[in-house]
N, C-alpha and C positions, 0 to 999 in steps of 0.2 A: 357372508356366512359360508364357511367351507362345507362342501358335500362330503359324504363318506369316501374314504380313500379307495380308489380302484386298484386292482392288482395288475401290475405291469411286469411282464417277463423280462423286458429289456427297455430301458429308458433311451429315447432318442430325442433329437431336437423337436420333432413333431409332437412327441409325448408332452413336452413341457408347455407347448402352446395349447394342447388339449387340456392340460391340467389348469392352466389359467382360465380357459373358457368354462371349465367345470366348477371353478371356484375352489379348486384343490390346491393347497399350499405346497410349495416346492422346498424340499430340504437339501442343503448343500454343505459339505464339509471338505476340508483339505486332506490330502494324503501325499506323501512323498516317497513311500517305500512299500514293498510287497506286503509285509505283515500288517501294517496299519490299514492299508487299502482293503485287505481281505476282511478285516473286522468291520470296517465302515460299509463296504459293499454288502456284507452278510447281514448287517443291521437294517438294510432297506433304505439307506440314504439315496436320494434320487440322483444327485450330481456330485461327483468328486472333482474338486479343483486341485490340479497339480500346480500350486501357486508359486510365484517367484518369492513368496514369503519363506520358501525353503532357504533363501539367502540368510534370513534372520534365525529361523527355527533350527535348521539343520547345520548351518555353517557358522552361526554366531556373528554375522555382519550386522552393522548398525542399521543399514538400509537394504532395500531389495536390489539396488543398482549393481552390485558386483557379480551376481550370478550370471553364468554364461549360457549360451544356447546349448552347448554340449552337455552342460550339467543339467539343464532342464530336460533334455532328451533322456538322460540317464534316469532321472527321477520318474519321468512319465512312463518309460518302458517298464520300470519296476512295478509301478502301480497297475498298468494294463495287464500284466501277467496274473494279477490277483482278481481281476474284476469279471463278474458274470452278468450283473444287472445294471449297475450305475452308468450314467453318461460321464465320460472322462474328458474334462476340459483342461487344456494346458496353456499356461501363460507364455506368451512370447516375451522374452526378457528385454530389459532396457537396451537400447542401441541396436536392436535387431529388426526394427520395422519403421521407426519414426521418420527418418529422413529420406528414405528411398523406397518407393513402392515395389521395385524389383527385388530389393533385398528383403522386404517384408514377405513377398511371395516365396522367395527361396527359404527363408526361415520357417514359414508355415509348412511348406512342403517337407522340409527335413523333419519337423516334429511329427507330421502325419506318417511319413514313410518309416522313420527310424524308431519311433516309439509305439506306433499303432494307436495314438490318441484319436479321439472322436471329434474334437473341435479345438479351436484355439481362442484365447482371450487377449484383447488389446486394450490399452488405456488411452482415453482421449476422444475428442469429437471431430469437429471440422478440420482440425490440423492434421488428422491422420486419415481423412476421407479417402484419398486415393489409394493408400495402402490397404484399407479395408476392402475397397472395390476390387483391387487386384487379387486379393486372397479369395474373396467370394466368387469371382469370375472363374477361378480354378476349381470351384466346387468344394471348397473347404469351409465348413461352418464357422462362423465368428460370433463370439460373445463380446459385447462392449463393456466398458467400465468407465463410469463418470462419477463426479463428486470429488472426494479426496482420492487422488491417483498417486499412490506411493512412489511410482517411478519419477514423478515430478516434484518430489519433496523439496529439492533445493530451489525450485522455482517458487513454491508456496512458502517455504521457510518455516512451516509449522504443520502439525498433524491435527489442528483444530477443525471444527465443523466448517464445511464449505457451503457456499451458495446461500448464506444468510441475508446478503444484500440483494436487492431487487434485480440489479443488472446481471449479477452472476447467476441468479436463479433463472432468469429469462434465457440466458445463454445456455444453461444446462438443459432447459426444456427443448430448445432448438436443436442442441446436439443429440438429444435422445430421439427426436423425430428424424433427424438426419441419419442416425445409425439404423433405425428401423427401416427407413426408406431405402437405404443402401443394401439391406438384406440381412442384418444381424438377427439371430434367432432369440436373443435375450440380452439383457443389460444388467450389470451389477451397479448399484448405487451405494457409495460408501460415505458415511458421516455427512449426511445432509439432513435438514429439518424434515420431520415426519410429514408435515403438511405438504411440502414440496414433493417428496417422494410419492405420496398418494396421488397428487395431481399428475405426475409423470406416468405412473402406473395406469391411471384411468385414461390417459390420452393415447396409450399405445396398445396395439394388438398383441405384441410380444411380451413375454414375462419380464418383470422387474424383480430382481433378487437383491435384498438389502443386507448391509452390515452397518449398523448404526443409522438406519433410515426408517425406523418405526415399523409398525405391524400392519399397516393398511396397504401392503404391497403383495406381490405374488409368491414370495419365498424369502428364506433367510440363509445366510452363509456365515460360518465362523471358522476360525483356525482351530483345527482339532486339538492341537497341543494346548491351546488356551482354554477351550471349554472343558477339557479333561483336568485342568489344573496342573499340568506338567510344568507350565511356566507360572511364575508367581509374582514377577515384578510388574507385569503389564495389567493394568486395572482400569480400562475404559468403561464408561457408563453402559455401553451396549453389550458388554461381555457377561454372560451368565455361566458360572462354573458348575458343571454337573457332577464333578468329582474333585477331590483334592489329591491328585496323583503325586504331586510333589511330596506331600507329607507321607503318603502311603509307601511310595517307592523309597524314600529316605529311610523310613522305618525298616523296610525289608532289607535294604542294603546293610544297614547297621546290624540287623539280626544275623544276616549271613556272615558278616565279618566276625562277629562275636563267636558264632558257632565254629568257624574255621579256626580261630585263635585258641578256643578252648578244647579243640579236638573233637567236638561233638558232631561235626560234619566232615566226612560222611560217617554214619553209624553202621552197625553190622548189616542192616538190611539194605544199605545203599552202596554196597561194594560187591565185587565178584570174587 
C-alpha cells in the first residue's frame, strides 16, 4: 500500500531508494527535448529517461540501434536545460559499452560531462558486469535494464514477453541481484510476467521500475509520446493512453491550413 506522497525539492538516486522504503511509487517518463522536458518536470514526474527510444520516436528508425552517442548527448543536454526537480537518466546507446569496459567508461563520462545528466542506463546483466563496475567505480550512477532489452532485439528476434520459461526467469533474477550487488541504484524491467517482476522487486533493496511488468513493483515508466497518444500505430497491452494527441494535433493542423488558405489567419487583431 503506497503512503502519501512526500514533497521532494530535487530527486536523487537516494530519493528513489527512500521512496521504495516508504512504499511510495516512482513515476518515470521519457523526454528528448527542452520543451517536453519542461512540461514533464513541471508536472512532478520523478525520473526523466532520455531514452535511446529517441531513435524510434524522434528519428523514425525501426529499432533503437542506430542512435549514436553524440545524438544521445544532444538530446540529454536539451533535457537537462529544462529540468529543476526530476532525476535525469540517460541511455548509453548500443555499441558504446557492451564489448569494452574502458569504452563504457568513456561513453558514460562523455554523457555526464557534455550533457550534465545525473545518471546513465545500460541494458543487460552478467555479460556487461565489468562495464557496469567500471562506470560505477568512476562515481557515475547506473540504472540497469533487464527483461526485454531493445538493444538486443536481433538476438531475441521478437518483442514478445521475456522470461516466461523457468530458466530465463531464474537467470533474470540472478542478473538483478548481480546488478544490485555491483552498485546499480535501480533497475528497469521490461515486458516480463507480473509475478516474476514482483519477486524481483521484493528480493532487492533498490527500486524496480516496470514497463509491461505489472503493478506490484516500485514504479512505472512509459514513453511520453505513446502515453500522450502522439503515436498511434503502437498498441501493446501495457500502454495506457492518457490523451489522443494524434487526433487533436491533426485537427489543429487542418484547422490552421484551412484558415491560412481562406485568408482568415491572420485576422485584424493578429497583425501589426
